[in-house]
C-alpha positions in Angstrom: 81.3 -38.3 17.2 80.3 -36.4 20.2 82.9 -34.1 21.6 81.6 -34.2 25.1 80.3 -37.7 25.6 80.8 -41.1 24.0 77.6 -42.5 25.5 74.8 -43.3 23.2 72.5 -42.6 26.2 73.6 -39.0 26.5 70.9 -36.4 25.9 70.2 -35.5 22.3 71.6 -32.0 22.7 74.9 -33.5 23.8 75.0 -36.1 21.1 74.2 -33.5 18.4 77.0 -31.0 19.3 78.7 -29.8 16.1 82.0 -31.3 15.3 82.9 -28.8 12.6 82.7 -25.1 12.4 80.4 -25.4 9.4 77.9 -27.3 11.6 77.5 -24.5 14.1 74.0 -22.9 13.8 74.0 -19.2 13.3 76.9 -16.9 14.3 77.8 -16.2 10.7 78.9 -12.8 11.7 81.8 -14.5 13.4 82.1 -17.9 11.6 81.5 -17.2 7.9 84.5 -17.6 5.7 86.8 -14.6 6.0 85.3 -13.4 9.3 87.7 -12.5 12.1 87.1 -15.4 14.5 86.9 -18.0 11.7 90.2 -16.8 10.2 91.9 -16.7 13.6 90.8 -20.3 14.3 91.8 -21.6 10.8 95.2 -19.9 11.1 95.8 -21.2 14.7 96.1 -17.6 16.0 94.9 -18.4 19.5 94.1 -15.5 21.8 92.1 -15.2 25.0 88.4 -14.6 24.4 85.1 -13.9 26.0 82.0 -15.4 24.4 78.9 -13.3 25.4 75.4 -14.3 24.5 72.2 -15.9 25.6 71.9 -19.5 26.7 71.9 -22.4 24.3 73.6 -20.7 21.3 76.8 -22.7 21.3 79.3 -20.9 23.5 80.7 -24.1 25.0 80.6 -25.9 21.7 82.5 -23.1 20.0 85.2 -23.1 22.7 85.7 -26.9 22.2 85.8 -26.5 18.5 88.6 -23.9 18.9 90.6 -26.4 20.8 90.0 -29.2 18.3 91.0 -27.0 15.3 94.0 -25.5 17.0 95.1 -28.9 18.5 95.6 -27.8 22.0 94.6 -29.2 25.4 91.1 -28.3 26.7 90.3 -27.8 30.4 86.8 -26.8 31.4 85.6 -25.2 34.7 82.1 -24.0 35.7 82.1 -20.9 37.8 79.0 -22.2 39.4 80.9 -24.9 41.2 84.6 -24.0 40.9 86.8 -21.7 43.1 90.3 -20.4 43.1 91.6 -23.8 44.2 90.2 -25.4 41.0 91.7 -22.6 38.9 95.1 -23.4 40.3 94.7 -27.1 39.8 93.7 -26.5 36.1 96.7 -24.2 35.7 99.1 -26.8 37.2 97.6 -29.4 34.7 98.2 -26.9 31.9 101.8 -26.4 32.9 102.3 -30.2 33.1 100.8 -30.6 29.6 103.1 -28.0 28.2 106.1 -29.7 29.7 105.1 -33.1 28.3 103.8 -32.1 24.9 104.7 -28.4 24.3 101.0 -27.9 23.7 99.1 -24.9 25.0 96.0 -25.4 27.0 92.6 -23.6 26.6 91.1 -23.0 30.0 87.4 -22.6 29.3 85.3 -21.1 32.2 81.6 -21.3 31.8 79.5 -18.6 33.4 82.6 -16.6 34.2 80.3 -13.8 35.5 79.6 -15.9 38.6 83.2 -15.5 39.7 83.7 -12.4 41.8 86.1 -9.8 40.3 88.7 -10.7 42.8 88.4 -14.4 41.9 88.8 -13.4 38.2 92.2 -11.9 39.1 93.4 -15.5 39.6 93.6 -16.0 35.9 95.6 -12.9 35.1 99.2 -14.1 35.7 98.7 -17.3 33.7 97.0 -15.4 30.8 99.9 -12.9 30.9 102.7 -15.5 30.8 101.0 -17.7 28.2 100.4 -20.7 30.4 96.8 -20.8 29.4 94.6 -19.4 26.6 91.6 -18.2 28.5 88.1 -18.5 27.1 85.2 -17.3 29.2 81.5 -17.8 28.5 78.9 -15.4 29.9 75.2 -14.5 29.5 75.8 -11.2 31.3 77.3 -8.0 30.0 81.1 -8.3 30.4 81.3 -4.5 30.9 79.6 -4.9 34.2 80.5 -8.5 35.3 84.2 -8.8 34.4 87.0 -6.8 35.8 88.9 -4.4 33.5 92.2 -6.3 33.8 90.7 -9.5 32.4 88.7 -7.6 29.7 91.9 -5.9 28.6 93.6 -9.3 28.0 90.7 -10.9 26.1 88.7 -10.1 23.0 84.9 -10.1 23.4 82.9 -11.9 20.8 79.1 -11.3 20.9 77.1 -14.4 20.0 73.6 -13.8 18.8 70.3 -15.6 19.6 69.5 -18.1 16.9 66.8 -17.3 14.4 63.8 -19.5 13.7 65.4 -20.7 10.5 68.6 -21.6 12.5 66.6 -23.6 15.0 64.7 -25.4 12.3 68.1 -26.5 10.8 69.2 -27.8 14.2 66.0 -29.8 14.5 66.2 -31.2 10.9 69.8 -32.1 11.4 68.8 -34.2 14.5 65.9 -35.8 12.6 68.2 -36.8 9.7 71.3 -37.9 11.7 71.5 -41.7 11.7 74.3 -41.9 14.2 73.4 -39.5 17.0 69.9 -38.4 16.0 66.7 -40.0 14.8 67.6 -40.7 11.2 66.9 -44.4 11.6 63.4 -43.8 13.0 62.0 -42.1 10.0 60.1 -39.5 12.0 57.9 -37.4 9.8 57.3 -33.8 10.9 55.2 -31.2 9.2 56.2 -27.6 8.6 53.6 -26.5 11.1 55.0 -28.8 13.8 58.5 -27.6 13.0 57.3 -24.0 13.4 55.8 -24.8 16.8 59.1 -26.4 18.1 61.2 -23.5 16.7 59.1 -20.9 18.3 59.0 -22.7 21.6 62.8 -22.9 21.5 63.0 -19.1 21.6 66.5 -18.9 20.0 68.0 -21.7 22.1 69.4 -24.7 20.2 69.8 -26.8 23.3 66.2 -26.1 24.2 65.0 -27.1 20.7 66.7 -30.4 20.9 65.4 -31.1 24.4 61.9 -30.3 23.2 62.3 -32.6 20.2 63.7 -35.4 22.5 60.7 -35.0 24.8 58.3 -35.2 21.8 60.0 -38.3 20.4 60.1 -40.1 23.7 56.4 -39.3 24.4 55.3 -40.3 20.9 57.2 -43.6 21.2 55.5 -44.4 24.5 52.1 -43.5 23.2 52.5 -44.8 19.7 51.4 -41.4 18.4 54.1 -40.8 15.8 52.9 -43.8 13.9 49.2 -43.1 14.2 48.0 -39.7 13.1 49.2 -36.1 12.6 46.6 -34.9 15.1 48.0 -37.2 17.8 51.5 -36.0 17.1 50.3 -32.4 17.2 48.8 -33.0 20.6 52.1 -34.3 21.9 54.0 -31.3 20.5 51.3 -28.9 21.9 51.7 -30.6 25.3 55.5 -30.3 25.3 55.7 -26.7 24.2 52.7 -25.2 26.0 54.7 -24.4 29.2 58.0 -23.4 27.6 59.6 -20.4 29.3 60.6 -17.3 27.3 64.1 -16.0 27.6 64.0 -13.4 30.3 66.5 -12.6 33.0 65.0 -10.3 35.7 67.7 -7.8 36.5 69.9 -8.9 33.5 70.6 -7.7 30.0 67.5 -9.2 28.4 65.3 -7.6 31.1 66.8 -4.2 30.6 66.9 -4.5 26.8 63.1 -5.2 26.8 62.2 -2.4 29.2 64.4 -0.1 27.1 62.5 -1.2 24.0 59.2 -0.5 25.7 60.4 2.9 26.9 61.7 3.9 23.4 58.5 2.7 21.8 56.4 5.0 24.1 58.8 7.9 23.6 58.7 7.3 19.8 54.8 7.4 19.9 54.4 3.8 18.8 51.5 2.3 20.7 51.8 -1.0 18.8 55.5 -1.4 19.6 54.9 -0.4 23.2 52.1 -3.0 23.6 54.2 -5.7 22.0 57.1 -5.2 24.4 54.7 -5.0 27.3 53.1 -8.3 26.2 56.6 -9.8 25.8 57.6 -8.9 29.3 54.3 -10.2 30.8 54.6 -13.4 28.9 58.1 -14.0 30.3 57.0 -13.4 33.9 57.8 -9.7 34.4 56.1 -8.0 37.4 53.5 -5.7 35.8 54.1 -3.2 38.6 57.7 -2.7 37.3 56.3 -1.7 33.9 53.7 0.7 35.4 56.4 2.3 37.6 58.4 2.9 34.5 55.4 4.4 32.8 54.9 6.9 35.7 58.5 8.0 35.1 57.9 8.2 31.3 54.8 10.4 31.9 57.0 13.0 33.6 60.2 12.5 31.7 59.0 12.2 28.1 55.4 13.6 28.1 55.6 16.2 30.8 53.4 19.3 30.4 52.6 18.4 26.8 49.9 16.2 28.4 49.8 16.3 32.2 47.0 13.8 32.2 49.5 11.0 31.3 50.9 11.2 34.9 47.4 10.9 36.3 46.5 7.9 34.0 49.6 6.0 34.8 49.1 6.4 38.6 45.5 5.4 38.1 46.7 2.2 36.3 49.0 1.4 39.1 46.1 1.8 41.6 43.8 -0.3 39.4 46.3 -3.1 39.4 46.7 -3.1 43.1 43.0 -3.0 43.7 41.9 -5.4 41.0 44.8 -7.9 40.6 46.5 -9.1 37.4 43.6 -10.1 35.2 42.0 -6.6 35.1 45.0 -4.7 36.3 47.2 -5.7 33.4 44.6 -4.3 31.0 44.6 -1.0 32.9 48.4 -0.9 32.5 47.9 -1.6 28.8 45.5 1.4 28.7 48.2 3.5 30.2 50.8 2.2 27.8 48.7 3.1 24.8 47.8 6.5 26.2 51.4 7.4 26.9 52.6 6.2 23.5 49.9 8.3 21.8 50.3 11.4 23.9 52.2 14.5 22.7 55.8 14.5 23.9 57.9 17.0 25.7 61.0 16.7 27.7 61.2 20.4 28.4 60.6 19.9 32.2 63.2 17.2 32.3 65.7 19.5 30.6 64.8 22.4 32.8 65.1 20.4 36.0 68.5 19.1 35.0 69.6 22.6 34.1 68.4 23.8 37.5 70.4 21.1 39.3 73.5 22.0 37.3 73.0 25.7 38.0 72.8 25.0 41.7 76.0 22.9 41.5 77.8 25.7 39.5 76.7 28.7 41.6 76.7 27.4 45.2 74.7 28.8 48.1 73.6 32.2 46.8 71.6 34.4 49.2 67.9 34.5 48.9 67.0 38.1 47.9 65.6 40.2 50.7 62.3 40.8 49.0 61.6 37.1 48.7 62.3 36.4 52.4 59.6 36.0 55.0 59.4 38.4 57.9 57.7 36.7 60.9 59.6 38.9 63.5 60.1 42.6 64.1 63.8 42.2 63.6 63.3 40.6 60.2 61.0 43.4 59.2 63.6 46.0 60.3 66.2 44.3 58.2 63.9 44.8 55.1 62.9 41.1 54.7 59.9 41.0 52.3 59.8 44.8 52.1 59.8 45.1 48.3 57.9 42.0 47.6 55.0 42.5 45.2 52.0 40.3 46.0 51.0 38.9 42.6 47.3 38.7 43.3 47.2 42.5 43.8 48.8 43.1 40.5 47.2 43.5 37.1 46.4 40.0 35.7 47.7 38.6 39.0 51.2 39.0 37.6 54.0 41.2 39.0 55.6 42.2 35.7 59.4 42.5 35.9 59.7 40.9 39.3 62.9 38.9 39.9 62.7 35.5 41.7 66.3 34.5 41.5 69.4 35.5 43.6 70.7 38.7 42.2 73.8 37.0 40.7 71.7 34.8 38.3 68.7 37.0 37.8 69.0 36.7 34.0 68.3 33.0 33.9 65.7 31.0 32.0 65.5 27.2 32.6 62.2 26.1 31.2 61.6 26.4 27.4 58.3 24.8 26.6 57.8 23.4 23.1 54.9 23.7 20.7 53.3 20.2 21.3 50.1 19.5 23.1 49.1 21.5 26.1 52.7 22.8 26.4 52.1 25.0 23.4 49.5 26.9 25.4 51.9 27.1 28.3 54.5 28.6 26.0 52.0 31.1 24.6 51.1 32.1 28.2 54.8 32.5 29.2 55.6 34.5 26.0 52.7 36.8 26.9 54.0 37.3 30.4 57.4 38.2 29.0 55.8 40.8 26.9 54.3 42.3 30.1 57.8 42.3 31.6 59.1 44.4 28.6 56.1 46.8 28.8 56.7 47.3 32.5 60.0 49.0 32.0 61.4 46.7 34.7 62.4 44.0 32.2 63.5 40.6 33.2 66.3 39.2 31.0 66.5 35.7 29.8 69.5 33.6 28.7 
């Protein structure tokens, strides 16, 4: 039986919706025997919930299964089309249902993140007084997209993308099901063909069934399924060749992938960095976004350990603009590998952050007189620049012991270079200059 449609003409994905918890693909971290959500459903301990996860993994199906197991009314809204008026109508229906049957109502709101936070407030009184059990489904991070009042009244369950094995089980179930699937058609599919469909589905059960349905429909019209494996392979190849990878520009998947690329570069893994770069390109990411991030990485994570990284990333950016994607993407790959392989130092990043914090903490301290310029006679008479020591006139072009801070914070050190790459030479140079400070008798102190 199909929970959502009694029509035999409904799409395969609709016909094959699970009718039992054990039929749900994946999500064993929530639905295995003894797990929190499974136990709550089996014991009829209803509570408001948020299902968070990528598309096509069973959020809507799971909400419906909760209502079936707990024997409550089920009302569904889509935040794409609904407004506060629809919410009120659903609540009124829930109140009427309770008066007539003493049954609670689950109000399921798909894509809840599409409601504004003020619209989300419309649910609160009815969740609070028990009129409805609220279940929301979202592909976006609830921490950012849902208001705190609603989050505090609902438990968030994270649903995971389906594995390749999960997807294969979904496809096999459809092929063997004689009522809602293709069990009566005796469709033979090889392991290689099953792999192709599962990879193209990209963790999305609904997509896998849509792909399978397309393949079966095309093979029926062309007679390929009954002819040869090669013909069937061509149809599968044609159906899956333009499948779109899961990628949501500006959403969680986008930021997860760019985070993985950044961490791969920072962790000196050129292979990992290239993989995530290729993943993002394959899903339609603008390569210029990646190269802009690389420029930031070159300064933040590589810094003076290899200053050439900044030059190479900017050159890659320029190459892409001048040459276009075909050659420009390779130039960015060049920069990805270079940055991942380069020695790493965040000493400049730390020093800059410390400098900003020092400014916030100490306020508008006066510039010492010896560091001020004296373009006028009055300024000269006031002693501006009078004790300034011109470094080029000093031994080794270094004014040993000179202070370049306001007097109140003259004992400050912000930059502490490490021992990696070129920065090790910078460290040696600064250590040598400190020794000159000590020898000068006009020692600068560091903290």
